[in-house]
N, CA, C and O atoms as CSV, one atom per row, in Angstrom:
chain,resi,resn,atom,element,x,y,z
A,1,MET,N,N,100.488,98.633,96.856
A,1,MET,CA,C,98.521,98.022,96.276
A,1,MET,C,C,98.278,98.142,95.014
A,1,MET,O,O,97.649,97.274,94.409
A,2,LEU,N,N,98.786,99.343,94.374
A,2,LEU,CA,C,98.243,99.909,92.967
A,2,LEU,C,C,98.598,99.037,91.784
A,2,LEU,O,O,97.872,98.654,90.867
A,3,ILE,N,N,99.879,98.810,92.013
A,3,ILE,CA,C,100.880,98.579,91.379
A,3,ILE,C,C,100.959,96.199,91.327
A,3,ILE,O,O,100.986,95.349,90.437
A,4,VAL,N,N,100.962,96.199,93.157
A,4,VAL,CA,C,101.376,94.733,93.074
A,4,VAL,C,C,99.829,93.769,92.731
A,4,VAL,O,O,99.545,92.858,91.953
A,5,MET,N,N,99.085,94.559,93.787
A,5,MET,CA,C,97.549,94.361,92.866
A,5,MET,C,C,96.837,93.583,91.180
A,5,MET,O,O,96.164,92.806,90.503
A,6,THR,N,N,97.484,94.350,91.347
A,6,THR,CA,C,96.742,94.288,89.644
A,6,THR,C,C,97.872,93.206,88.432
A,6,THR,O,O,97.776,92.642,87.342
A,7,TRP,N,N,98.720,93.395,89.346
A,7,TRP,CA,C,100.105,92.907,88.964
A,7,TRP,C,C,99.787,91.417,89.194
A,7,TRP,O,O,100.133,90.514,88.433
A,8,SER,N,N,98.686,91.185,90.984
A,8,SER,CA,C,98.818,89.091,90.937
A,8,SER,C,C,97.386,88.918,89.958
A,8,SER,O,O,96.970,88.004,89.246
A,9,VAL,N,N,96.908,90.192,90.287
A,9,VAL,CA,C,95.462,89.067,89.544
A,9,VAL,C,C,95.898,89.366,87.766
A,9,VAL,O,O,95.022,89.300,86.904
A,10,GLY,N,N,96.715,89.547,87.576
A,10,GLY,CA,C,97.393,89.260,85.832
A,10,GLY,C,C,97.839,87.858,86.026
A,10,GLY,O,O,97.600,86.867,85.336
A,11,ILE,N,N,98.679,88.012,87.330
A,11,ILE,CA,C,99.203,86.617,87.223
A,11,ILE,C,C,98.799,84.615,87.704
A,11,ILE,O,O,99.224,83.472,87.536
A,12,GLY,N,N,97.472,85.571,88.498
A,12,GLY,CA,C,96.243,84.098,88.803
A,12,GLY,C,C,95.764,84.246,87.633
A,12,GLY,O,O,96.502,83.637,86.858
A,13,ALA,N,N,94.714,84.850,86.961
A,13,ALA,CA,C,94.382,84.484,85.744
A,13,ALA,C,C,95.464,84.149,84.317
A,13,ALA,O,O,95.027,83.609,83.300
A,14,TYR,N,N,96.797,84.544,84.466
A,14,TYR,CA,C,97.267,83.735,83.436
A,14,TYR,C,C,98.112,82.259,83.724
A,14,TYR,O,O,98.809,81.614,82.941
A,15,SER,N,N,97.862,82.061,84.770
A,15,SER,CA,C,98.565,81.298,85.233
A,15,SER,C,C,97.239,80.138,84.837
A,15,SER,O,O,97.548,79.055,84.339
A,16,VAL,N,N,96.120,80.397,85.043
A,16,VAL,CA,C,95.016,79.602,84.182
A,16,VAL,C,C,95.089,78.945,82.473
A,16,VAL,O,O,95.126,77.892,81.836
A,17,THR,N,N,95.075,80.836,82.289
A,17,THR,CA,C,95.150,80.609,80.588
A,17,THR,C,C,96.751,79.855,80.029
A,17,THR,O,O,96.968,79.318,78.943
A,18,ALA,N,N,97.562,80.020,81.014
A,18,ALA,CA,C,99.246,78.893,80.028
A,18,ALA,C,C,98.885,77.824,80.746
A,18,ALA,O,O,99.903,77.143,80.869
A,19,LYS,N,N,97.402,76.975,81.636
A,19,LYS,CA,C,97.411,76.012,81.420
A,19,LYS,C,C,98.309,75.457,82.631
A,19,LYS,O,O,98.289,74.234,82.771
A,20,TRP,N,N,99.257,76.361,83.711
A,20,TRP,CA,C,100.381,76.122,84.190
A,20,TRP,C,C,99.663,75.465,85.485
A,20,TRP,O,O,100.268,74.512,85.978
A,21,HIS,N,N,98.272,75.911,86.186
A,21,HIS,CA,C,97.544,75.798,87.752
A,21,HIS,C,C,96.365,75.477,86.903
A,21,HIS,O,O,96.248,75.703,85.699
A,22,ARG,N,N,95.279,74.767,87.921
A,22,ARG,CA,C,94.230,75.120,87.964
A,22,ARG,C,C,92.937,76.350,88.732
A,22,ARG,O,O,93.294,76.963,89.738
A,23,LEU,N,N,91.835,76.539,88.289
A,23,LEU,CA,C,91.060,78.082,89.060
A,23,LEU,C,C,91.108,77.649,90.417
A,23,LEU,O,O,91.022,78.496,91.307
A,24,SER,N,N,91.296,75.832,90.829
A,24,SER,CA,C,91.367,75.220,92.316
A,24,SER,C,C,92.976,75.854,92.746
A,24,SER,O,O,93.221,76.094,93.929
A,25,ASP,N,N,93.746,76.029,91.942
A,25,ASP,CA,C,96.063,75.925,92.795
A,25,ASP,C,C,95.692,77.410,92.930
A,25,ASP,O,O,96.309,77.852,93.899
A,26,THR,N,N,94.755,78.590,92.218
A,26,THR,CA,C,95.221,79.959,92.031
A,26,THR,C,C,93.916,80.676,93.434
A,26,THR,O,O,94.127,81.781,93.932
A,27,ILE,N,N,92.620,79.775,93.870
A,27,ILE,CA,C,92.246,79.927,94.301
A,27,ILE,C,C,93.342,79.348,96.165
A,27,ILE,O,O,94.026,79.995,96.958
A,28,GLY,N,N,93.141,78.636,96.124
A,28,GLY,CA,C,94.358,78.046,97.334
A,28,GLY,C,C,95.620,79.408,97.303
A,28,GLY,O,O,95.510,80.279,98.166
A,29,ALA,N,N,96.677,79.493,96.360
A,29,ALA,CA,C,96.811,80.421,96.526
A,29,ALA,C,C,96.883,82.277,96.977
A,29,ALA,O,O,97.711,83.016,97.511
A,30,ASP,N,N,95.827,82.387,96.534
A,30,ASP,CA,C,94.793,84.302,97.360
A,30,ASP,C,C,94.397,83.015,98.492
A,30,ASP,O,O,93.616,83.639,99.210
A,31,PHE,N,N,94.436,82.123,98.869
A,31,PHE,CA,C,94.055,82.283,100.673
A,31,PHE,C,C,95.918,81.654,100.751
A,31,PHE,O,O,96.326,82.336,101.691
A,32,VAL,N,N,96.696,81.100,100.455
A,32,VAL,CA,C,98.342,81.577,101.194
A,32,VAL,C,C,98.445,82.759,101.403
A,32,VAL,O,O,98.037,83.038,102.530
A,33,ALA,N,N,98.908,83.844,100.682
A,33,ALA,CA,C,99.306,84.935,100.091
A,33,ALA,C,C,98.179,85.358,100.977
A,33,ALA,O,O,98.694,86.107,101.808
A,34,LEU,N,N,96.741,85.242,101.246
A,34,LEU,CA,C,96.189,85.890,103.103
A,34,LEU,C,C,96.469,85.844,104.298
A,34,LEU,O,O,96.492,86.654,105.224
A,35,ILE,N,N,96.704,84.673,104.152
A,35,ILE,CA,C,98.090,84.295,105.324
A,35,ILE,C,C,98.801,84.606,106.350
A,35,ILE,O,O,98.868,84.806,107.563
A,36,VAL,N,N,99.616,84.536,104.722
A,36,VAL,CA,C,101.158,85.212,104.692
A,36,VAL,C,C,101.275,87.028,105.135
A,36,VAL,O,O,101.904,87.670,105.976
A,37,GLY,N,N,100.332,87.339,104.090
A,37,GLY,CA,C,100.043,89.441,104.781
A,37,GLY,C,C,99.583,89.287,106.002
A,37,GLY,O,O,100.301,89.970,106.732
A,38,SER,N,N,98.433,88.536,106.870
A,38,SER,CA,C,97.811,88.600,107.905
A,38,SER,C,C,99.462,88.405,108.618
A,38,SER,O,O,100.149,89.398,108.858
A,39,ILE,N,N,99.915,87.093,108.878
A,39,ILE,CA,C,100.887,87.125,109.310
A,39,ILE,C,C,101.989,87.895,109.430
A,39,ILE,O,O,102.679,87.663,110.422
A,40,ALA,N,N,102.501,89.117,108.376
A,40,ALA,CA,C,103.668,90.330,108.639
A,40,ALA,C,C,102.557,91.322,109.173
A,40,ALA,O,O,103.033,92.077,110.022
A,41,ALA,N,N,101.267,91.531,108.932
A,41,ALA,CA,C,100.461,93.289,109.324
A,41,ALA,C,C,100.596,92.413,110.874
A,41,ALA,O,O,100.584,93.287,111.741
A,42,LEU,N,N,100.722,90.991,111.550
A,42,LEU,CA,C,100.882,90.405,112.799
A,42,LEU,C,C,102.181,91.545,113.109
A,42,LEU,O,O,102.120,92.537,113.835
A,43,VAL,N,N,103.388,91.037,112.287
A,43,VAL,CA,C,104.538,91.202,113.140
A,43,VAL,C,C,104.747,92.352,113.021
A,43,VAL,O,O,105.238,92.831,114.044
A,44,LEU,N,N,104.518,93.442,111.768
A,44,LEU,CA,C,104.832,94.735,112.054
A,44,LEU,C,C,103.708,94.975,113.778
A,44,LEU,O,O,104.280,95.223,114.840
A,45,LEU,N,N,102.269,94.848,113.702
A,45,LEU,CA,C,101.717,95.501,114.662
A,45,LEU,C,C,102.594,94.950,116.420
A,45,LEU,O,O,102.581,95.786,117.324
A,46,ARG,N,N,102.927,94.258,116.546
A,46,ARG,CA,C,103.991,93.723,117.235
A,46,ARG,C,C,104.871,94.387,117.592
A,46,ARG,O,O,105.311,94.146,118.716
A,47,TYR,N,N,105.458,95.432,116.838
A,47,TYR,CA,C,106.642,95.457,116.490
A,47,TYR,C,C,106.344,97.404,117.110
A,47,TYR,O,O,107.141,98.238,117.538
A,48,GLY,N,N,104.815,97.457,116.859
A,48,GLY,CA,C,105.012,99.308,116.289
A,48,GLY,C,C,104.779,99.329,115.336
A,48,GLY,O,O,103.625,99.755,115.283
A,49,ALA,N,N,105.235,99.074,114.104
A,49,ALA,CA,C,105.354,99.322,112.844
A,49,ALA,C,C,104.254,100.188,112.620
A,49,ALA,O,O,104.465,101.358,112.302
A,50,ILE,N,N,103.376,99.850,112.719
A,50,ILE,CA,C,101.611,99.968,112.235
A,50,ILE,C,C,100.954,101.097,112.787
A,50,ILE,O,O,100.991,101.023,114.016
A,51,GLN,N,N,100.078,102.616,112.183
A,51,GLN,CA,C,99.766,103.466,113.043
A,51,GLN,C,C,98.613,103.579,112.304
A,51,GLN,O,O,98.374,102.958,111.268
A,52,ARG,N,N,97.760,104.536,112.954
A,52,ARG,CA,C,95.643,104.906,112.452
A,52,ARG,C,C,96.726,105.888,111.970
A,52,ARG,O,O,97.738,106.395,112.456
A,53,THR,N,N,96.094,105.930,110.847
A,53,THR,CA,C,95.219,107.494,109.545
A,53,THR,C,C,94.503,107.894,109.743
A,53,THR,O,O,94.238,107.552,110.895
A,54,GLU,N,N,93.396,108.897,109.201
A,54,GLU,CA,C,92.710,109.210,108.738
A,54,GLU,C,C,92.710,109.959,107.102
A,54,GLU,O,O,91.816,110.400,106.380
A,55,TYR,N,N,94.005,109.850,106.989
A,55,TYR,CA,C,94.445,110.525,105.188
A,55,TYR,C,C,94.121,109.002,104.210
A,55,TYR,O,O,94.642,107.889,104.279
A,56,ARG,N,N,93.272,109.428,103.513
A,56,ARG,CA,C,92.487,108.432,102.513
A,56,ARG,C,C,92.547,109.373,100.819
A,56,ARG,O,O,91.971,110.392,100.437
A,57,PRO,N,N,93.396,108.562,100.239
A,57,PRO,CA,C,93.531,109.069,98.814
A,57,PRO,C,C,92.894,108.762,97.897
A,57,PRO,O,O,92.893,107.556,97.653
A,58,LYS,N,N,92.072,109.676,96.976
A,58,LYS,CA,C,90.982,109.839,96.522
A,58,LYS,C,C,91.704,109.001,95.220
A,58,LYS,O,O,91.187,107.891,95.091
A,59,LEU,N,N,92.701,109.263,94.302
A,59,LEU,CA,C,92.974,107.477,93.528
A,59,LEU,C,C,93.004,106.444,94.337
A,59,LEU,O,O,92.537,105.467,93.751
A,60,ARG,N,N,93.272,106.246,95.203
A,60,ARG,CA,C,93.451,105.277,96.006
A,60,ARG,C,C,91.009,104.255,95.837
A,60,ARG,O,O,90.517,103.153,95.598
A,61,VAL,N,N,90.601,105.442,96.118
A,61,VAL,CA,C,89.519,105.144,96.512
A,61,VAL,C,C,88.830,104.351,95.181
A,61,VAL,O,O,88.219,103.295,95.020
A,62,ILE,N,N,89.278,105.464,94.328
A,62,ILE,CA,C,88.256,104.804,93.184
A,62,ILE,C,C,89.190,103.945,92.514
A,62,ILE,O,O,88.729,103.720,91.395
A,63,TYR,N,N,90.465,103.267,92.703
A,63,TYR,CA,C,90.783,102.375,92.103
A,63,TYR,C,C,90.557,100.785,92.715
A,63,TYR,O,O,90.949,99.695,92.298
A,64,VAL,N,N,89.354,101.367,94.456
A,64,VAL,CA,C,88.851,100.377,95.146
A,64,VAL,C,C,87.965,99.594,94.618
A,64,VAL,O,O,87.791,98.380,94.510
A,65,VAL,N,N,87.321,100.774,94.243
A,65,VAL,CA,C,85.719,101.177,93.471
A,65,VAL,C,C,86.042,99.936,92.203
A,65,VAL,O,O,85.781,98.745,92.034
A,66,LEU,N,N,86.739,100.992,91.498
A,66,LEU,CA,C,86.804,100.038,90.182
A,66,LEU,C,C,87.576,98.958,90.303
A,66,LEU,O,O,87.396,98.420,89.210
A,67,MET,N,N,88.408,98.193,90.971
A,67,MET,CA,C,88.638,96.464,91.262
A,67,MET,C,C,87.513,96.165,91.630
A,67,MET,O,O,86.942,95.357,90.898
A,68,SER,N,N,86.796,96.627,92.779
A,68,SER,CA,C,85.578,96.306,93.278
A,68,SER,C,C,84.356,95.609,92.317
A,68,SER,O,O,83.938,94.457,92.433
A,69,ILE,N,N,83.752,96.970,91.013
A,69,ILE,CA,C,82.917,96.197,90.136
A,69,ILE,C,C,83.460,95.818,88.917
A,69,ILE,O,O,82.648,95.598,88.019
A,70,GLY,N,N,84.794,95.674,88.639
A,70,GLY,CA,C,85.718,94.438,88.136
A,70,GLY,C,C,85.982,93.081,88.645
A,70,GLY,O,O,86.172,92.124,87.896
A,71,GLY,N,N,85.991,93.016,89.868
A,71,GLY,CA,C,85.525,91.517,90.560
A,71,GLY,C,C,83.917,90.679,90.649
A,71,GLY,O,O,83.606,89.488,90.660
A,72,PHE,N,N,83.140,91.941,90.702
A,72,PHE,CA,C,82.135,91.294,90.695
A,72,PHE,C,C,81.192,90.729,89.441
A,72,PHE,O,O,80.423,89.793,89.223
A,73,MET,N,N,81.733,91.879,88.766
A,73,MET,CA,C,81.341,90.986,87.356
A,73,MET,C,C,82.151,90.355,86.625
A,73,MET,O,O,81.969,90.537,85.421
A,74,THR,N,N,83.267,89.444,87.000
A,74,THR,CA,C,84.264,88.073,86.305
A,74,THR,C,C,83.735,87.481,87.383
A,74,THR,O,O,83.700,86.283,87.105
A,75,LEU,N,N,83.293,87.653,88.485
A,75,LEU,CA,C,82.693,85.942,89.435
A,75,LEU,C,C,81.146,86.346,88.692
A,75,LEU,O,O,80.330,85.430,88.792
A,76,VAL,N,N,80.802,87.208,88.191
A,76,VAL,CA,C,79.421,86.816,87.727
A,76,VAL,C,C,78.807,85.869,86.293
A,76,VAL,O,O,77.876,85.120,85.998
A,77,VAL,N,N,80.401,86.678,85.505
A,77,VAL,CA,C,80.279,86.207,84.219
A,77,VAL,C,C,80.833,84.673,84.301
A,77,VAL,O,O,80.220,83.713,83.835
A,78,GLY,N,N,82.199,84.591,85.025
A,78,GLY,CA,C,82.362,82.847,85.941
A,78,GLY,C,C,81.602,81.749,86.245
A,78,GLY,O,O,81.616,80.610,85.779
A,79,ALA,N,N,80.746,82.409,87.343
A,79,ALA,CA,C,79.407,81.073,87.834
A,79,ALA,C,C,78.279,81.428,86.288
A,79,ALA,O,O,78.035,80.279,85.919
A,80,LEU,N,N,77.888,81.930,85.764
A,80,LEU,CA,C,77.281,82.349,84.819
A,80,LEU,C,C,77.438,81.479,83.364
A,80,LEU,O,O,76.550,81.229,82.549
A,81,LEU,N,N,78.843,81.113,83.323
A,81,LEU,CA,C,79.443,80.973,82.469
A,81,LEU,C,C,79.941,78.953,83.252
A,81,LEU,O,O,80.218,77.977,82.555
A,82,GLY,N,N,79.918,78.972,83.821
A,82,GLY,CA,C,80.268,77.466,84.184
A,82,GLY,C,C,78.916,77.067,84.548
A,82,GLY,O,O,78.623,75.903,84.277
A,83,TYR,N,N,77.654,78.102,85.346
A,83,TYR,CA,C,77.189,77.032,84.953
A,83,TYR,C,C,75.914,76.753,84.445
A,83,TYR,O,O,74.982,76.077,84.881
A,84,LEU,N,N,76.137,77.683,83.029
A,84,LEU,CA,C,75.331,76.998,81.579
A,84,LEU,C,C,76.683,75.594,80.530
A,84,LEU,O,O,76.683,74.719,79.664
A,85,ALA,N,N,77.180,76.004,81.063
A,85,ALA,CA,C,78.385,74.811,80.016
A,85,ALA,C,C,78.618,73.792,80.926
A,85,ALA,O,O,79.550,73.027,80.677
A,86,GLY,N,N,77.562,73.522,82.540
A,86,GLY,CA,C,78.169,72.492,83.144
A,86,GLY,C,C,76.444,70.930,82.583
A,86,GLY,O,O,76.079,69.755,82.607
A,87,MET,N,N,76.101,72.445,82.164
A,87,MET,CA,C,74.309,72.173,82.234
A,87,MET,C,C,74.865,71.249,80.398
A,87,MET,O,O,74.198,70.407,79.797
A,88,GLN,N,N,76.251,71.834,79.973
A,88,GLN,CA,C,75.994,70.866,78.714
A,88,GLN,C,C,76.612,69.735,78.619
A,88,GLN,O,O,77.284,69.413,79.599
A,89,ASP,N,N,76.573,68.711,77.320
A,89,ASP,CA,C,77.729,68.178,77.016
A,89,ASP,C,C,79.465,68.527,77.114
A,89,ASP,O,O,79.859,69.570,76.592
A,90,LEU,N,N,80.288,67.762,77.686
A,90,LEU,CA,C,80.852,68.446,78.027
A,90,LEU,C,C,82.224,67.628,77.154
A,90,LEU,O,O,83.414,67.944,77.178
A,91,ARG,N,N,81.634,66.629,76.499
A,91,ARG,CA,C,83.106,66.567,75.080
A,91,ARG,C,C,83.466,67.581,73.703
A,91,ARG,O,O,84.315,67.477,72.818
A,92,ASP,N,N,82.290,68.700,74.007
A,92,ASP,CA,C,82.031,69.800,72.317
A,92,ASP,C,C,83.399,70.567,73.074
A,92,ASP,O,O,83.861,70.599,74.215
A,93,PRO,N,N,83.622,70.942,72.223
A,93,PRO,CA,C,84.757,71.986,71.865
A,93,PRO,C,C,84.610,73.271,72.514
A,93,PRO,O,O,85.313,73.925,73.284
A,94,VAL,N,N,83.303,73.457,71.882
A,94,VAL,CA,C,82.208,75.085,72.009
A,94,VAL,C,C,81.921,75.049,74.113
A,94,VAL,O,O,82.010,76.040,74.838
A,95,ILE,N,N,81.699,74.080,74.421
A,95,ILE,CA,C,81.179,73.824,75.795
A,95,ILE,C,C,82.637,74.059,76.723
A,95,ILE,O,O,83.011,74.731,77.684
A,96,GLU,N,N,83.239,72.940,75.668
A,96,GLU,CA,C,84.901,73.078,76.529
A,96,GLU,C,C,85.599,74.482,77.507
A,96,GLU,O,O,85.893,74.852,78.644
A,97,TRP,N,N,85.573,74.950,75.768
A,97,TRP,CA,C,86.320,77.078,75.384
A,97,TRP,C,C,85.421,77.627,76.764
A,97,TRP,O,O,86.067,77.944,77.763
A,98,ASP,N,N,83.860,77.730,76.783
A,98,ASP,CA,C,83.165,78.343,78.049
A,98,ASP,C,C,83.736,78.042,79.033
A,98,ASP,O,O,84.376,79.003,79.459
A,99,LEU,N,N,83.883,76.702,79.949
A,99,LEU,CA,C,84.356,76.460,81.101
A,99,LEU,C,C,85.887,77.064,80.559
A,99,LEU,O,O,85.619,78.129,80.003
A,100,TYR,N,N,87.044,76.879,80.506
A,100,TYR,CA,C,87.892,77.469,80.390
A,100,TYR,C,C,87.724,79.361,81.134
A,100,TYR,O,O,88.193,79.920,82.126
A,101,LEU,N,N,86.847,79.775,80.043
A,101,LEU,CA,C,86.986,81.049,79.743
A,101,LEU,C,C,85.485,81.214,81.394
A,101,LEU,O,O,85.400,82.403,81.698
A,102,ALA,N,N,85.036,80.796,81.806
A,102,ALA,CA,C,83.921,80.720,83.446
A,102,ALA,C,C,86.238,80.331,84.655
A,102,ALA,O,O,87.004,81.235,84.989
A,103,ALA,N,N,86.421,79.105,84.828
A,103,ALA,CA,C,87.910,78.982,84.853
A,103,ALA,C,C,88.240,80.170,85.236
A,103,ALA,O,O,88.117,80.637,86.368
A,104,ASN,N,N,88.864,80.911,83.854
A,104,ASN,CA,C,89.471,81.793,84.239
A,104,ASN,C,C,88.791,83.008,84.366
A,104,ASN,O,O,89.633,83.887,84.551
A,105,SER,N,N,87.607,83.486,84.353
A,105,SER,CA,C,86.879,84.954,85.147
A,105,SER,C,C,86.610,84.613,86.765
A,105,SER,O,O,86.607,85.436,87.680
A,106,LEU,N,N,86.398,83.241,86.856
A,106,LEU,CA,C,86.214,82.644,88.101
A,106,LEU,C,C,88.012,83.031,89.157
A,106,LEU,O,O,87.967,83.450,90.314
A,107,ALA,N,N,89.097,82.818,88.560
A,107,ALA,CA,C,90.531,83.389,88.745
A,107,ALA,C,C,90.537,84.323,89.362
A,107,ALA,O,O,90.453,84.608,90.557
A,108,THR,N,N,90.693,85.024,88.081
A,108,THR,CA,C,90.331,86.744,88.428
A,108,THR,C,C,89.626,87.257,89.324
A,108,THR,O,O,90.013,88.206,90.006
A,109,ALA,N,N,88.335,86.620,89.460
A,109,ALA,CA,C,87.066,87.707,90.334
A,109,ALA,C,C,87.830,87.082,92.293
A,109,ALA,O,O,87.628,87.577,93.402
A,110,GLY,N,N,88.724,85.794,91.842
A,110,GLY,CA,C,88.742,85.092,93.486
A,110,GLY,C,C,90.377,86.176,93.705
A,110,GLY,O,O,90.847,86.691,94.720
A,111,SER,N,N,90.967,86.176,91.947
A,111,SER,CA,C,92.531,87.581,93.543
A,111,SER,C,C,91.989,88.433,93.053
A,111,SER,O,O,93.146,88.795,92.837
A,112,ILE,N,N,91.222,89.364,92.518
A,112,ILE,CA,C,90.683,90.518,93.179
A,112,ILE,C,C,89.961,90.376,94.451
A,112,ILE,O,O,90.091,91.207,95.350
A,113,ILE,N,N,89.188,89.324,94.551
A,113,ILE,CA,C,88.495,89.562,96.164
A,113,ILE,C,C,89.389,89.440,96.984
A,113,ILE,O,O,89.515,90.310,97.846
A,114,ALA,N,N,90.087,88.544,96.951
A,114,ALA,CA,C,91.411,88.414,98.462
A,114,ALA,C,C,92.154,89.331,97.956
A,114,ALA,O,O,92.758,89.651,98.980
A,115,GLY,N,N,92.522,89.924,97.238
A,115,GLY,CA,C,92.808,91.764,97.248
A,115,GLY,C,C,92.759,92.588,97.947
A,115,GLY,O,O,93.696,93.125,98.537
A,116,LEU,N,N,91.293,92.902,98.011
A,116,LEU,CA,C,90.451,93.443,98.297
A,116,LEU,C,C,90.585,93.586,99.780
A,116,LEU,O,O,90.996,94.533,100.451
A,117,VAL,N,N,89.973,91.992,100.241
A,117,VAL,CA,C,89.659,91.029,101.440
A,117,VAL,C,C,91.155,92.495,102.106
A,117,VAL,O,O,91.179,93.529,102.773
A,118,TYR,N,N,92.068,91.651,101.382
A,118,TYR,CA,C,93.535,92.120,102.497
A,118,TYR,C,C,93.903,93.727,103.144
A,118,TYR,O,O,94.437,94.253,104.120
A,119,TRP,N,N,93.061,94.149,101.575
A,119,TRP,CA,C,93.715,95.617,101.483
A,119,TRP,C,C,92.112,96.815,102.888
A,119,TRP,O,O,92.235,98.002,103.190
A,120,ALA,N,N,91.188,96.081,103.242
A,120,ALA,CA,C,90.863,95.848,103.358
A,120,ALA,C,C,90.881,96.100,105.480
A,120,ALA,O,O,90.287,96.895,106.209
A,121,THR,N,N,91.651,95.220,105.699
A,121,THR,CA,C,92.562,94.959,107.009
A,121,THR,C,C,93.329,95.894,106.990
A,121,THR,O,O,93.845,96.147,108.078
A,122,TRP,N,N,93.755,96.850,105.705
A,122,TRP,CA,C,94.237,98.250,106.032
A,122,TRP,C,C,93.789,99.471,106.193
A,122,TRP,O,O,94.442,100.447,105.826
A,123,ARG,N,N,92.697,99.552,106.724
A,123,ARG,CA,C,92.044,100.498,105.853
A,123,ARG,C,C,92.117,101.509,107.527
A,123,ARG,O,O,91.762,101.105,108.634
A,124,ARG,N,N,92.667,102.800,107.186
A,124,ARG,CA,C,92.819,103.819,108.130
A,124,ARG,C,C,94.182,103.769,108.371
A,124,ARG,O,O,94.488,104.934,108.623
A,125,LEU,N,N,95.474,102.866,108.456
A,125,LEU,CA,C,95.949,102.034,109.100
A,125,LEU,C,C,97.389,102.311,107.598
A,125,LEU,O,O,97.282,102.341,106.372
A,126,GLU,N,N,98.492,102.448,108.460
A,126,GLU,CA,C,99.748,103.103,107.778
A,126,GLU,C,C,100.995,102.210,108.686
A,126,GLU,O,O,100.838,101.591,109.738
A,127,PHE,N,N,102.502,102.425,107.719
A,127,PHE,CA,C,103.683,102.245,108.908
A,127,PHE,C,C,103.303,103.436,109.843
A,127,PHE,O,O,102.481,104.350,109.900
A,128,ALA,N,N,104.393,102.904,110.569
A,128,ALA,CA,C,104.417,103.673,111.759
A,128,ALA,C,C,106.150,104.989,111.257
A,128,ALA,O,O,107.157,104.549,110.702
A,129,GLN,N,N,105.952,106.588,111.696
A,129,GLN,CA,C,107.461,106.922,111.544
A,129,GLN,C,C,108.379,106.567,112.274
A,129,GLN,O,O,109.439,106.846,111.714
A,130,GLN,N,N,108.443,106.381,112.654
A,130,GLN,CA,C,108.727,105.507,114.315
A,130,GLN,C,C,108.835,104.961,115.109
A,130,GLN,O,O,108.588,105.461,116.206
A,131,LEU,N,N,109.277,103.592,114.998
A,131,LEU,CA,C,109.014,102.518,116.114
A,131,LEU,C,C,108.614,102.694,117.384
A,131,LEU,O,O,108.932,103.784,117.861
A,132,SER,N,N,107.974,101.910,118.130
A,132,SER,CA,C,108.068,101.843,119.439
A,132,SER,C,C,109.041,101.181,120.433
A,132,SER,O,O,108.959,100.277,121.264
A,133,GLY,N,N,110.315,102.300,119.844
A,133,GLY,CA,C,111.224,101.111,121.225
A,133,GLY,C,C,111.693,99.688,120.281
A,133,GLY,O,O,112.764,99.102,120.435
A,134,LYS,N,N,110.817,99.371,119.465
A,134,LYS,CA,C,111.592,98.180,119.102
A,134,LYS,C,C,112.771,97.928,117.762
A,134,LYS,O,O,112.281,98.718,116.955
A,135,GLU,N,N,113.561,97.541,117.297
A,135,GLU,CA,C,113.419,97.700,116.029
A,135,GLU,C,C,112.846,96.188,115.285
A,135,GLU,O,O,112.532,95.108,115.786
A,136,LEU,N,N,112.887,96.755,113.658
A,136,LEU,CA,C,112.211,95.381,112.921
A,136,LEU,C,C,114.178,94.573,112.543
A,136,LEU,O,O,115.239,95.176,112.703
A,137,LYS,N,N,114.028,93.420,112.146
A,137,LYS,CA,C,115.496,92.790,112.198
A,137,LYS,C,C,114.792,91.982,110.974
A,137,LYS,O,O,115.422,91.122,110.358
């Protein structure tokens, strides 16, 4: 999660930066990722490949706290920029730039929130060392 979540947040923000997608596309992709991840987790659960654990590495807790703070900050900045720029003349290049920054911030925040929500569903769970009688194929 440490590497993949950071990478996926960057991809979401970069797709807005490169003007390949709009903010709504990145939010939609976050929902699709949550749904696919949830289906994969249900399949793993059905095959007995998930077990409870009490082990919580300190680095993981620090990472989640930092990502939560970063997600909250980008959400606030994006919402504030979008609100303030939306009240101005949208034909002004400076206001257009502010709206672009707002969309980029909100795309980043959406990806962080989606990643943290999915990660929270795996709290105190891990892959089982041995499967419970069924084989994954």
